[in-house]
C-alpha positions as CSV (number, residue, x, y, z in Angstrom):
1,X,42.8,37.8,175.3
2,X,42.4,35.8,178.4
3,X,39.1,35.7,180.2
4,X,38.6,37.0,183.3
5,X,38.6,34.5,185.9
6,X,37.0,35.0,189.3
7,X,38.9,34.3,192.6
8,X,40.0,35.8,195.8
9,X,43.0,36.9,197.3
10,X,45.6,35.1,199.9
11,X,47.2,37.8,201.5
12,X,45.4,38.5,204.1
13,X,42.3,37.2,206.2
14,X,39.7,39.9,204.5
15,X,40.1,37.6,201.2
16,X,38.8,40.0,198.8
17,X,37.1,39.0,196.0
18,X,39.4,39.4,192.5
19,X,39.0,38.8,188.8
20,X,42.4,37.5,187.0
21,X,43.6,37.4,183.7
22,X,46.2,34.5,183.3
23,X,48.8,33.4,181.0
24,X,50.3,29.9,181.7
25,X,51.5,30.1,185.3
26,X,51.5,34.1,185.3
27,X,48.2,36.7,186.6
28,X,48.9,39.2,183.9
29,X,45.9,41.5,185.3
30,X,43.8,42.0,188.2
31,X,40.8,44.1,189.4
32,X,38.2,43.7,191.7
33,X,35.1,41.7,191.7
34,X,32.3,43.8,191.8
35,X,30.1,40.8,192.2
36,X,31.7,39.3,194.8
37,X,28.9,38.8,197.7
38,X,30.6,40.1,200.5
39,X,33.3,42.3,199.4
40,X,31.5,43.8,196.3
41,X,34.6,45.6,194.4
42,X,36.5,46.4,197.8
43,X,40.4,45.6,197.2
44,X,43.4,47.3,198.6
45,X,47.0,47.8,197.2
46,X,48.1,44.5,198.2
47,X,45.6,42.2,196.2
48,X,46.4,44.6,193.0
49,X,50.1,43.1,193.6
50,X,49.0,39.4,193.9
51,X,50.9,38.5,190.5
52,X,54.1,39.0,192.3
53,X,53.2,36.4,195.0
54,X,52.0,34.0,192.3
55,X,55.5,34.4,189.9
56,X,58.9,34.9,190.9
57,X,62.3,33.3,190.8
58,X,62.0,31.3,194.2
59,X,59.0,29.5,193.2
60,X,59.6,25.7,194.1
61,X,59.0,23.1,191.1
62,X,60.3,19.9,192.7
63,X,61.1,18.0,195.7
64,X,64.2,18.5,197.1
65,X,66.7,16.9,199.6
66,X,69.4,18.2,201.4
67,X,72.5,16.5,201.0
68,X,75.4,18.3,202.9
69,X,75.1,22.4,202.1
70,X,73.1,21.8,198.9
71,X,70.0,20.9,198.0
72,X,69.3,18.1,195.3
73,X,66.3,17.1,193.1
74,X,64.3,14.1,193.7
75,X,61.4,12.3,192.8
76,X,58.1,12.4,194.8
77,X,58.2,8.6,195.2
78,X,61.7,9.0,196.8
79,X,60.5,11.7,198.9
80,X,57.5,10.2,200.4
81,X,59.1,6.9,200.9
82,X,62.2,8.5,202.8
83,X,60.3,10.7,204.8
84,X,57.8,8.5,205.9
85,X,60.7,6.0,206.9
86,X,62.2,8.6,209.0
87,X,58.8,9.8,210.6
88,X,58.3,5.7,211.7
89,X,62.0,5.8,213.2
90,X,61.4,8.8,215.2
91,X,58.0,7.9,216.5
92,X,59.0,4.1,217.5
93,X,62.1,5.4,219.3
94,X,60.7,8.5,220.7
95,X,57.2,8.4,221.0
96,X,54.7,10.6,219.4
97,X,55.6,14.0,221.6
98,X,59.1,14.3,219.2
99,X,56.9,15.1,216.5
100,X,55.2,18.4,215.9
101,X,52.9,20.3,213.0
102,X,53.3,23.6,211.8
103,X,50.5,25.0,209.6
104,X,46.8,26.0,209.4
105,X,46.9,27.3,205.5
106,X,47.8,30.9,206.6
107,X,45.6,33.7,205.3
108,X,44.1,32.1,202.3
109,X,44.5,28.4,201.8
110,X,42.8,26.3,204.8
111,X,42.4,23.1,203.3
112,X,45.8,22.1,204.1
113,X,45.1,22.3,207.7
114,X,42.6,19.3,207.7
115,X,45.0,17.3,206.3
116,X,47.8,18.0,208.2
117,X,45.6,18.1,211.6
118,X,44.7,14.4,210.4
119,X,48.2,13.2,209.6
120,X,49.4,14.3,213.0
121,X,46.6,13.2,215.0
122,X,46.5,9.6,213.2
123,X,50.6,9.7,214.6
124,X,49.5,10.2,218.1
125,X,50.5,13.9,218.5
126,X,48.8,17.0,219.5
127,X,51.3,19.4,218.7
128,X,50.0,21.7,216.2
129,X,51.6,25.0,216.1
130,X,50.1,28.2,214.3
131,X,49.8,31.6,213.8
132,X,46.8,31.7,215.7
133,X,48.6,30.3,218.7
134,X,51.0,33.1,217.8
135,X,48.2,36.1,217.9
136,X,45.2,34.9,219.2
137,X,45.3,32.1,222.1
138,X,44.8,34.3,225.1
139,X,41.4,35.5,223.5
140,X,40.4,32.1,222.7
141,X,41.0,30.8,226.3
142,X,39.0,33.6,227.5
143,X,36.3,32.8,225.1
144,X,36.2,29.4,226.5
145,X,36.0,30.2,229.9
146,X,33.3,33.3,229.3
147,X,31.1,31.5,226.7
148,X,31.4,27.7,226.8
149,X,33.8,27.4,223.9
150,X,37.1,28.7,222.8
151,X,35.9,28.7,219.1
152,X,33.0,30.9,219.9
153,X,34.4,34.2,218.5
154,X,32.6,37.6,218.3
155,X,32.6,40.2,215.5
156,X,31.3,43.9,215.6
157,X,27.6,44.2,214.6
158,X,28.3,47.6,212.3
159,X,25.1,47.2,210.4
160,X,23.1,48.0,213.7
161,X,25.9,50.1,215.6
162,X,25.2,53.9,216.5
163,X,29.1,54.0,217.3
164,X,32.2,52.3,216.4
165,X,34.9,51.5,219.5
166,X,38.3,50.9,218.0
167,X,41.3,49.6,220.0
168,X,44.7,48.2,218.7
169,X,43.4,47.8,215.4
170,X,44.5,49.9,212.3
171,X,41.9,48.6,209.9
172,X,42.5,51.5,207.7
173,X,45.4,50.0,205.9
174,X,45.3,46.7,207.3
175,X,41.9,46.0,206.0
176,X,41.6,42.9,207.8
177,X,38.9,42.0,210.6
178,X,36.2,44.0,209.2
179,X,34.7,43.6,205.9
180,X,35.5,46.4,203.8
181,X,37.1,47.9,206.7
182,X,38.1,51.6,205.3
183,X,34.6,51.9,204.2
184,X,33.1,51.0,207.8
185,X,35.4,53.3,209.4
186,X,34.7,56.2,206.6
187,X,31.0,55.8,207.4
188,X,31.3,56.2,211.5
189,X,33.9,58.9,211.0
190,X,31.8,61.2,208.8
191,X,28.3,60.5,209.9
192,X,27.1,63.2,212.1
193,X,24.9,60.7,213.8
194,X,27.9,58.5,214.7
195,X,30.8,58.0,216.2
196,X,34.4,56.8,216.0
197,X,36.6,56.4,219.0
198,X,40.0,54.9,218.7
199,X,42.2,54.0,221.6
200,X,45.7,54.0,220.4
201,X,49.1,54.9,222.0
202,X,49.9,55.8,218.1
203,X,48.9,58.3,215.8
204,X,47.5,55.6,213.3
205,X,45.9,55.9,210.0
206,X,42.7,54.6,212.0
207,X,43.0,57.2,214.9
208,X,43.8,60.3,212.1
209,X,40.2,59.5,210.9
210,X,38.4,59.7,214.6
211,X,36.0,61.8,216.2
212,X,37.8,61.2,219.2
213,X,41.3,59.6,219.6
214,X,42.2,58.4,223.1
215,X,46.2,58.3,222.6
216,X,46.9,56.1,226.0
217,X,50.6,55.8,227.0
218,X,51.9,52.7,225.4
219,X,51.7,49.5,227.8
220,X,49.0,50.5,229.8
221,X,45.8,49.1,227.8
222,X,44.6,47.5,230.8
223,X,44.9,49.9,233.0
224,X,42.6,51.9,230.6
225,X,40.4,49.0,230.3
226,X,40.3,48.7,234.0
227,X,39.3,52.5,234.5
228,X,36.7,52.4,231.7
229,X,35.0,49.7,233.3
230,X,35.4,51.6,236.6
231,X,33.8,54.6,235.3
232,X,30.7,52.5,233.8
233,X,30.2,50.9,237.2
234,X,30.4,53.7,239.1
235,X,28.4,56.2,237.3
236,X,25.6,53.5,237.3
237,X,25.5,52.9,233.7
238,X,25.9,49.5,233.3
239,X,23.0,47.5,232.0
240,X,21.6,45.7,235.1
241,X,18.7,43.9,233.3
242,X,21.3,42.7,230.7
243,X,23.6,41.1,233.5
244,X,20.7,40.0,235.4
245,X,19.2,37.9,232.6
246,X,22.8,36.9,230.6
247,X,25.6,36.8,232.9
248,X,27.2,34.8,236.2
249,X,29.6,36.1,238.6
250,X,28.8,39.5,238.5
251,X,28.8,40.1,242.0
252,X,32.6,38.5,242.2
253,X,33.9,40.8,239.8
254,X,32.0,44.2,240.8
255,X,34.1,44.6,243.8
256,X,37.5,45.0,241.5
257,X,36.0,48.1,240.0
258,X,33.7,49.9,242.6
259,X,36.4,51.8,244.4
260,X,39.4,51.9,242.1
261,X,41.0,55.2,241.5
262,X,40.3,56.1,238.2
263,X,41.8,59.5,238.4
264,X,45.4,58.0,239.4
265,X,45.3,55.5,236.9
266,X,44.5,57.7,233.9
267,X,47.2,59.9,234.7
268,X,49.4,57.0,234.2
269,X,47.6,56.2,230.8
270,X,48.2,59.9,229.9
271,X,44.9,60.6,228.9
272,X,42.0,63.3,230.5
273,X,39.4,61.7,232.8
274,X,36.7,63.8,231.6
275,X,37.3,62.8,227.7
276,X,37.6,59.1,228.9
277,X,34.4,59.6,231.0
278,X,32.3,60.9,228.1
279,X,33.9,57.9,225.8
280,X,32.6,55.4,228.6
281,X,29.5,56.9,228.6
282,X,28.9,57.0,224.9
283,X,30.0,53.3,224.8
284,X,27.8,52.1,227.7
285,X,24.5,53.8,227.0
286,X,24.1,53.5,223.2
287,X,24.4,50.6,220.5
288,X,28.3,50.4,220.1
289,X,30.5,47.6,218.4
290,X,33.7,47.3,219.2
291,X,37.0,45.9,217.3
292,X,40.4,45.0,218.8
293,X,43.6,43.7,217.2
294,X,47.2,42.8,217.7
295,X,47.8,46.1,219.5
296,X,45.4,44.4,222.7
297,X,46.7,40.8,221.7
298,X,50.4,41.6,221.7
299,X,50.2,44.0,224.4
300,X,52.3,43.5,227.7
301,X,49.2,42.3,229.5
302,X,47.6,40.2,226.2
303,X,45.6,37.6,228.0
304,X,44.3,40.1,230.6
305,X,43.6,42.7,227.8
306,X,40.9,39.9,226.3
307,X,39.3,39.4,229.7
308,X,38.8,43.0,230.3
309,X,37.5,43.4,226.9
310,X,34.9,40.7,227.4
311,X,33.9,42.2,230.8
312,X,33.5,45.5,229.4
313,X,31.1,44.2,226.3
314,X,29.4,42.2,228.8
315,X,28.6,44.9,231.6
316,X,27.3,47.1,229.0
317,X,25.1,44.6,227.1
318,X,26.7,44.6,224.1
319,X,27.3,40.8,223.6
320,X,24.9,39.2,221.0
321,X,22.8,42.3,221.0
322,X,22.1,44.7,218.1
323,X,24.8,46.9,217.3
324,X,27.2,45.7,219.8
325,X,29.1,42.3,219.2
326,X,28.0,39.2,217.9
327,X,29.0,35.5,217.4
328,X,29.4,35.1,213.8
329,X,28.6,31.9,211.4
330,X,30.8,29.3,209.6
331,X,30.9,26.6,207.7
332,X,33.9,25.2,209.8
333,X,35.1,26.6,213.3
334,X,38.8,27.4,213.0
335,X,39.9,25.1,215.4
336,X,38.4,22.8,218.4
337,X,37.5,23.3,221.8
338,X,40.6,22.2,224.0
339,X,40.2,22.7,227.8
340,X,43.6,22.2,229.6
341,X,41.7,21.3,232.4
342,X,40.9,18.1,230.7
343,X,43.6,15.7,231.3
344,X,43.5,14.5,227.8
345,X,44.7,18.2,226.8
346,X,48.4,18.0,226.0
347,X,50.8,20.9,227.6
348,X,54.1,21.3,226.3
349,X,56.8,19.6,227.8
350,X,59.4,21.8,228.9
351,X,57.2,25.1,229.0
352,X,54.2,23.8,230.4
353,X,51.9,25.6,228.0
354,X,48.4,23.8,227.4
355,X,46.9,23.4,223.8
356,X,44.3,26.2,223.2
357,X,41.7,25.8,220.5
358,X,43.8,22.8,219.7
359,X,46.9,25.3,218.7
360,X,50.3,25.2,220.6
361,X,52.2,29.0,220.6
362,X,55.4,29.2,218.3
363,X,57.0,30.8,221.3
364,X,58.0,27.9,222.9
365,X,59.3,25.9,220.2
366,X,63.1,26.4,220.4
367,X,63.0,25.7,224.1
368,X,61.1,22.7,223.3
369,X,63.6,21.6,220.9
370,X,66.3,22.4,222.9
371,X,65.1,21.0,226.0
372,X,67.1,17.8,227.2
373,X,64.0,16.2,228.2
374,X,63.4,12.7,226.4
375,X,60.4,13.9,225.2
376,X,61.8,17.0,223.2
377,X,60.8,17.9,220.0
378,X,63.0,16.0,217.1
379,X,61.0,16.1,214.0
380,X,58.8,18.9,212.5
381,X,56.6,18.8,209.5
382,X,55.9,22.8,208.4
383,X,53.7,23.9,205.9
384,X,52.8,27.5,204.5
385,X,54.8,28.9,207.3
386,X,57.8,30.5,207.8
387,X,58.8,30.8,211.3
388,X,62.6,32.2,210.7
389,X,60.7,35.5,209.6
390,X,57.2,35.1,211.0
391,X,57.9,34.5,214.7
392,X,59.6,36.0,217.5
393,X,63.6,35.4,218.3
394,X,64.6,34.6,214.9
395,X,68.1,33.8,216.6
396,X,66.7,31.1,218.8
397,X,64.5,29.4,216.1
398,X,68.0,28.8,213.8
399,X,69.8,27.4,216.7
400,X,66.9,25.1,217.5
401,X,66.1,23.9,213.9
402,X,69.8,22.9,213.2
403,X,68.9,20.4,216.2
404,X,66.2,18.6,214.5
405,X,66.8,15.4,213.4
406,X,64.1,15.8,210.8
407,X,62.7,18.7,209.1
408,X,60.2,18.9,206.2
409,X,58.6,21.8,204.7
410,X,55.9,22.0,202.3
411,X,56.1,25.4,200.3
412,X,55.7,27.3,197.1
413,X,59.1,29.2,197.5
414,X,62.3,28.5,199.0
415,X,61.9,30.6,202.4
416,X,64.4,31.0,205.1
417,X,62.9,28.1,207.0
418,X,62.8,26.0,204.2
419,X,66.6,26.6,203.9
420,X,67.3,24.9,206.8
421,X,65.1,21.8,206.1
422,X,66.1,18.1,205.3
423,X,63.1,17.9,202.8
424,X,61.7,20.6,200.7
425,X,58.3,19.6,199.0
426,X,56.7,22.0,196.4
427,X,53.1,23.1,196.9
428,X,50.8,24.5,194.5
429,X,50.3,28.1,195.0
430,X,46.6,29.6,196.0
431,X,45.7,30.2,192.2
432,X,47.1,26.6,190.9
433,X,44.7,24.8,193.1
434,X,41.3,24.3,194.5
435,X,41.2,25.5,198.0
436,X,38.9,27.9,200.5
437,X,39.3,29.7,203.8
438,X,36.7,29.7,206.6
439,X,36.9,33.3,207.8
440,X,33.7,34.9,208.1
441,X,33.4,38.5,208.4
442,X,29.7,39.1,207.9
443,X,26.4,39.0,209.9
444,X,23.7,37.6,209.9
445,X,25.0,36.5,206.5
446,X,27.6,33.6,206.1
447,X,29.0,33.2,202.6
448,X,31.8,30.9,201.7
449,X,33.6,30.8,198.3
450,X,35.7,27.9,196.4
451,X,38.9,29.3,195.0
452,X,39.4,27.5,191.5
453,X,42.7,26.6,189.9
454,X,43.3,29.7,187.5
455,X,47.1,29.6,186.9
456,X,48.9,26.3,185.0
457,X,51.7,24.8,187.5
458,X,55.3,24.6,186.5
459,X,57.3,21.6,187.5
460,X,55.7,18.6,189.9
461,X,54.2,20.7,192.8
462,X,50.8,19.0,194.4
463,X,48.2,20.2,196.6
464,X,49.3,20.0,200.3
465,X,46.1,17.8,200.7
466,X,47.8,15.3,198.0
467,X,51.3,15.5,199.6
468,X,49.6,14.5,203.3
469,X,47.4,11.4,201.7
470,X,50.4,10.0,200.3
471,X,52.6,10.3,203.3
472,X,49.6,8.8,205.4
473,X,49.2,5.9,202.8
474,X,52.9,5.2,203.2
475,X,53.0,5.2,207.1
476,X,50.1,2.5,206.8
477,X,47.6,4.6,208.2
478,X,44.8,4.0,206.0
479,X,42.1,1.7,206.7
480,X,40.9,-0.8,204.2
481,X,38.4,1.0,201.5
482,X,35.6,-1.1,200.1
483,X,36.2,-1.2,196.3
484,X,32.5,-0.3,195.6
485,X,33.5,3.5,197.5
486,X,36.5,3.3,195.6
487,X,34.6,2.6,192.2
488,X,31.7,5.3,193.1
489,X,34.7,8.3,193.9
490,X,36.6,7.0,191.0
491,X,33.8,7.6,188.5
492,X,32.8,11.0,190.2
493,X,29.3,9.8,191.1
494,X,29.0,12.0,194.5
495,X,25.3,10.4,195.0
496,X,26.6,6.8,195.1
497,X,29.8,8.0,196.8
498,X,27.6,9.5,199.3
499,X,25.8,6.2,200.1
500,X,28.7,4.1,200.0
501,X,30.5,6.4,202.5
502,X,27.7,6.7,204.9
503,X,27.7,2.7,205.1
504,X,31.4,2.5,205.4
505,X,31.1,4.7,208.5
506,X,28.4,3.5,210.1
507,X,30.3,0.2,210.0
508,X,32.9,1.4,212.3
509,X,32.8,5.4,213.4
510,X,36.6,5.2,213.7
511,X,36.8,5.3,210.4
512,X,35.7,8.9,210.2
513,X,38.6,9.9,212.0
514,X,40.7,9.6,208.5
515,X,38.1,11.1,206.5
516,X,39.9,13.8,204.6
517,X,42.5,10.8,203.5
518,X,39.6,8.2,202.9
519,X,37.6,10.8,200.6
520,X,41.3,12.4,198.8
521,X,41.8,8.7,198.0
522,X,38.5,7.8,196.5
523,X,36.3,10.9,195.3
524,X,39.5,13.0,194.9
525,X,40.7,10.5,192.0
526,X,37.5,11.1,190.0
527,X,37.7,15.1,190.9
528,X,41.5,15.2,190.4
529,X,41.7,17.3,193.7
530,X,42.0,16.0,197.4
531,X,41.2,19.5,198.3
532,X,37.7,19.5,196.3
533,X,36.7,16.0,197.6
534,X,37.3,17.4,201.0
535,X,35.4,20.6,200.4
536,X,32.7,18.2,199.1
537,X,33.0,16.2,202.6
538,X,32.5,19.3,204.5
539,X,29.7,20.5,202.6
540,X,27.8,17.1,202.9
541,X,27.7,17.0,206.9
542,X,27.1,21.1,207.1
543,X,23.3,20.7,207.0
544,X,23.4,18.4,210.0
545,X,24.4,21.5,212.2
546,X,23.1,24.6,210.1
547,X,19.7,23.6,209.1
548,X,17.8,26.3,210.7
549,X,20.7,28.9,209.4
550,X,20.0,27.5,205.9
551,X,16.3,27.7,206.1
552,X,16.7,31.5,207.0
553,X,19.1,31.7,203.8
554,X,16.1,30.4,201.5
555,X,17.4,26.7,201.3
556,X,14.9,23.7,201.6
557,X,16.9,20.7,203.7
558,X,17.0,17.9,201.9
559,X,19.2,14.8,202.2
560,X,21.5,16.1,199.1
561,X,21.5,20.0,200.2
562,X,25.0,19.8,201.0
563,X,25.7,18.4,197.6
564,X,23.7,20.8,196.0
565,X,25.8,23.7,198.0
566,X,28.8,22.1,196.3
567,X,27.8,22.5,192.9
568,X,26.5,25.6,193.7
569,X,29.9,26.9,194.5
570,X,31.5,25.2,191.3
571,X,28.6,27.1,189.4
572,X,29.4,30.6,191.4
573,X,33.3,31.1,191.7
574,X,32.8,34.4,193.2
575,X,30.9,32.5,195.9
576,X,27.4,31.9,197.5
577,X,25.3,32.4,200.6
578,X,25.3,29.3,202.6
579,X,23.6,30.6,205.8
580,X,21.8,33.5,208.0
581,X,21.8,33.7,211.5
582,X,19.1,34.9,213.5
583,X,19.6,38.2,215.0
584,X,17.4,38.1,217.8
585,X,18.9,35.0,219.3
586,X,22.7,35.3,218.9
587,X,22.9,34.5,222.6
588,X,21.5,30.8,222.2
589,X,25.3,30.1,220.7
590,X,26.6,30.1,224.5
591,X,27.9,26.9,225.1
592,X,28.1,27.4,228.7
593,X,26.2,24.9,231.3
594,X,23.6,27.8,232.2
595,X,23.9,29.6,228.9
596,X,25.3,32.6,230.5
597,X,28.0,34.8,230.2
598,X,30.7,33.9,232.8
599,X,32.5,37.1,234.2
600,X,34.5,35.7,236.9
601,X,37.7,33.6,236.1
602,X,39.3,32.2,238.6
603,X,42.8,32.0,237.0
604,X,42.5,36.0,236.3
605,X,41.6,37.4,240.0
606,X,45.0,38.0,241.5
607,X,46.2,39.1,238.2
608,X,43.6,41.6,237.7
609,X,44.3,42.9,241.4
610,X,47.8,43.8,240.1
611,X,46.6,46.5,237.7
612,X,46.7,49.4,239.7
613,X,48.4,53.0,239.2
614,X,51.1,52.6,241.8
615,X,51.9,49.1,240.0
616,X,51.7,50.5,237.1
617,X,54.1,53.1,237.0
618,X,56.8,51.0,236.7
619,X,56.6,50.3,233.0
620,X,57.3,54.1,232.5
621,X,61.1,54.2,233.4
622,X,63.5,51.9,231.9
623,X,67.4,53.0,231.9
624,X,68.8,50.3,230.0
625,X,65.8,50.3,227.3
626,X,64.1,53.6,227.6
627,X,62.1,53.4,224.4
628,X,59.2,51.1,223.3
629,X,59.5,49.1,219.8
630,X,56.2,48.2,218.2
631,X,57.4,45.0,216.9
632,X,55.3,44.6,213.7
633,X,53.1,47.3,211.8
634,X,50.2,46.7,209.6
635,X,50.6,49.0,206.3
636,X,50.1,48.6,202.7
637,X,53.4,47.5,202.3
638,X,53.6,44.4,204.4
639,X,52.4,41.0,203.6
640,X,54.0,39.0,206.1
641,X,56.9,37.0,204.4
642,X,54.4,35.7,201.4
643,X,55.3,38.2,198.9
644,X,59.1,37.5,198.4
645,X,60.2,39.8,195.5
646,X,61.1,43.0,196.7
647,X,59.8,44.1,193.4
648,X,56.3,44.1,194.7
649,X,57.2,47.2,196.7
650,X,59.2,48.9,193.4
651,X,62.5,48.4,195.5
652,X,61.5,51.3,197.5
653,X,63.0,51.9,201.0
654,X,59.3,51.2,202.9
655,X,61.2,49.0,205.8
656,X,62.1,51.8,208.2
657,X,62.0,52.5,212.1
658,X,59.0,55.0,212.5
659,X,59.9,57.7,215.6
660,X,58.8,60.9,217.0
661,X,60.4,64.1,216.0
662,X,61.1,64.7,219.5
663,X,63.2,61.7,220.1
664,X,65.2,61.8,216.8
665,X,66.2,65.2,217.7
666,X,67.4,64.5,221.1
667,X,69.2,61.6,219.5
668,X,70.8,63.8,217.2
669,X,69.6,61.6,214.0
670,X,68.3,62.7,210.8
671,X,65.4,61.7,208.8
672,X,66.5,58.9,206.8
673,X,69.7,58.4,208.4
674,X,70.5,54.9,209.8
675,X,70.4,54.1,213.6
676,X,71.1,50.9,215.4
677,X,67.8,49.6,217.5
678,X,68.7,47.3,220.0
679,X,67.0,45.2,222.6
680,X,67.3,42.2,224.7
681,X,67.7,40.0,221.8
682,X,69.9,41.4,219.4
683,X,70.3,44.9,217.3
684,X,69.8,45.7,213.9
685,X,70.7,49.0,211.9
686,X,68.0,50.7,210.0
687,X,67.0,53.8,208.4
688,X,64.8,56.2,210.6
689,X,61.9,57.9,209.2
690,X,60.3,60.8,211.2
691,X,56.5,60.5,211.6
692,X,53.8,61.9,213.6
693,X,52.5,58.2,213.7
694,X,55.0,57.4,216.6
695,X,54.2,58.7,219.9
696,X,57.2,60.3,222.0
697,X,59.0,57.1,223.6
698,X,58.2,54.6,220.9
699,X,59.7,53.1,217.6
700,X,57.8,51.1,215.0
701,X,59.5,48.8,212.8
702,X,57.3,46.4,210.3
703,X,57.0,42.6,210.2
704,X,57.7,40.8,206.7
705,X,61.0,42.3,205.9
706,X,64.7,40.9,206.1
707,X,63.9,38.4,203.6
708,X,66.5,36.9,201.9
709,X,65.9,36.9,198.0
710,X,68.1,35.5,195.1
711,X,71.2,36.3,197.2
712,X,70.2,39.6,198.7
713,X,68.4,40.8,202.2
714,X,65.4,43.6,201.6
715,X,65.0,45.6,204.9
716,X,65.6,44.4,208.2
717,X,63.7,41.2,210.1
718,X,62.0,43.0,213.2
719,X,62.0,39.1,214.9
720,X,65.6,39.6,215.6
721,X,64.7,41.8,217.8
722,X,61.9,39.9,219.7
723,X,62.8,37.5,222.4
724,X,60.4,34.4,222.5
725,X,60.6,34.6,226.2
726,X,58.9,38.0,226.1
727,X,55.6,36.5,226.3
728,X,52.2,36.4,228.0
729,X,52.5,34.6,231.1
730,X,49.1,32.2,230.5
731,X,49.0,31.7,226.8
732,X,52.5,32.5,225.8
733,X,51.6,35.0,223.3
734,X,54.7,37.4,222.2
735,X,54.5,40.9,223.7
736,X,55.5,42.1,220.5
737,X,53.6,45.6,220.8
738,X,55.9,46.5,223.9
739,X,59.5,45.6,223.4
740,X,62.0,47.7,225.4
741,X,64.5,49.0,223.2
742,X,67.2,51.8,222.8
743,X,68.2,53.8,219.9
744,X,71.5,55.3,219.0
745,X,73.1,57.1,216.2
746,X,75.6,55.1,213.9
747,X,78.7,56.6,214.6
748,X,80.6,54.9,211.8
């Protein structure tokens, strides 16, 4: 019998600890890892099905090149040579703005991002498109203005909270964003001394657990949040001592709420004033943690929702304090701070959207490619992403990608996006390589886990870091590396290599800009892994900025602590503690010049004045599209597009349009019958499922379906119904949780 190997799931950013048994390239058994220091045996249905991700009939094994309508197998040498030559031609003729990179390692493999982004910047481009830009850039932008850095993120401090306020998050089935989410939800819902308050237009699985469910009208989240803040200020429940000590600009925002007509607003939101007032009192006057998600981030007022959320937490003194929301720790931030007011920060040429936390929103890509501007996108490298199913407006993407002069995809499977590429490069799966993620879901402890190779690889797939390093080498980007450093790296002598590396960098600080490639070419040779060598490099630098956190975690800070942490990860594949924050000094993480939370944001002032009852009435009636589509749903049968084989869902019909019984009866449709769902983008035919989850007037279709697998399509691709121009005015986030639609019975 195969031994049990410790690893972690790659299907969502909870990254639960797993133990697996393997045979060759296959995973044969899966169980939760009860020794995992963070998830402690917690697992969901998706993690138990991980074998279907690892082994299926569309796994890629060799580099492929398009010739006409077919792909032919080529060698790695030919692939790297031809791609690098074509990249040079594009850049020489059109400049760096012609090139974009889409990647970031998805939910489980982040080492790819360091190499991909390093290649992009070395070639002079800033166009990094990512799923983070699909969902979170409005929030990141607010973080930058309020806290001083776009990569300062808050998480709920549930260990010390008395209550838990949830808005637009269905953690009971998504299991993401909160460590052991279902257990924590149950803890607050079932403890008589605690409260779980859920604000959601749908009767989600999480809402069904709530002590109080405020079922607001869909699309009114901003109006509701403004009402909640107004009640608190009008009742005098704000934390004035906290505001005076830790906030700046309260005098400028208070007038927005002091005379706000709360009762008229809540009539539009379709919730009772007295119930909302009691919820506001609980939130304002007791330690209450808050968790929000795509129900806010992809709602029709996206960035405004994030702004109001920040104000709500701040005026109640719930930022950086016990039982509220806190800034967490990490080995590596999820991206850089990129303020659009800095002239060095790029904007897209056609749509004028700036980089936020270093990322651009995928929504604008079709327009940027189809633009007639000289600086339009002409070449893309797409790694571990499937925009033809994951991002808004599939039809626009299909049209745009056919106009690219060069499309290179780096993938483990022949996805819909790979099928349009000029070159398809096979990557190793999450369980065939060294890899890690930088998600941090605990406080005050910070944990890190290094995933070790557990399965054999079929064919010739490579780590993404190796692929990018080969491309960088072929493009002539790598500096001359001293032979003494190369020898130390090939020997795997980490101590000697560290000394040689520091000496080399001190001679020319520019050498550090290409560090991932340099470490891969040297130490990576001795370790037989570019990714593993890169992790060593990160840990070598980590003690320089996390010394206090390491001391609190029980470590002695020495010159070789980074290497000791690295060895600890090798010895403990279940992960280790790498830091502990001081809960009593969390607000010291603020990076604003005055170390205060900046409540007033100039760019949001006119927008917030639009959030008034009379103006919001206009969203209720739309003659052409009388219903609202919620495009995307987290539930146990979705895993984006990473799970290709429908066998993982036992071929069940789980991709349905969920509707309220009242709406279905009015349309003359029976439960289980197919219907047409139409939006401004397109229409699809899909089975209808009657469920109390859907509020009257709403339709919910899950994401992650419509995949083409072995000549058959399973389910409906909901992004055929989403328009890329239906997006947030500031950050271009797709408004997937508010897509006007209509539903009609199939007549044939």
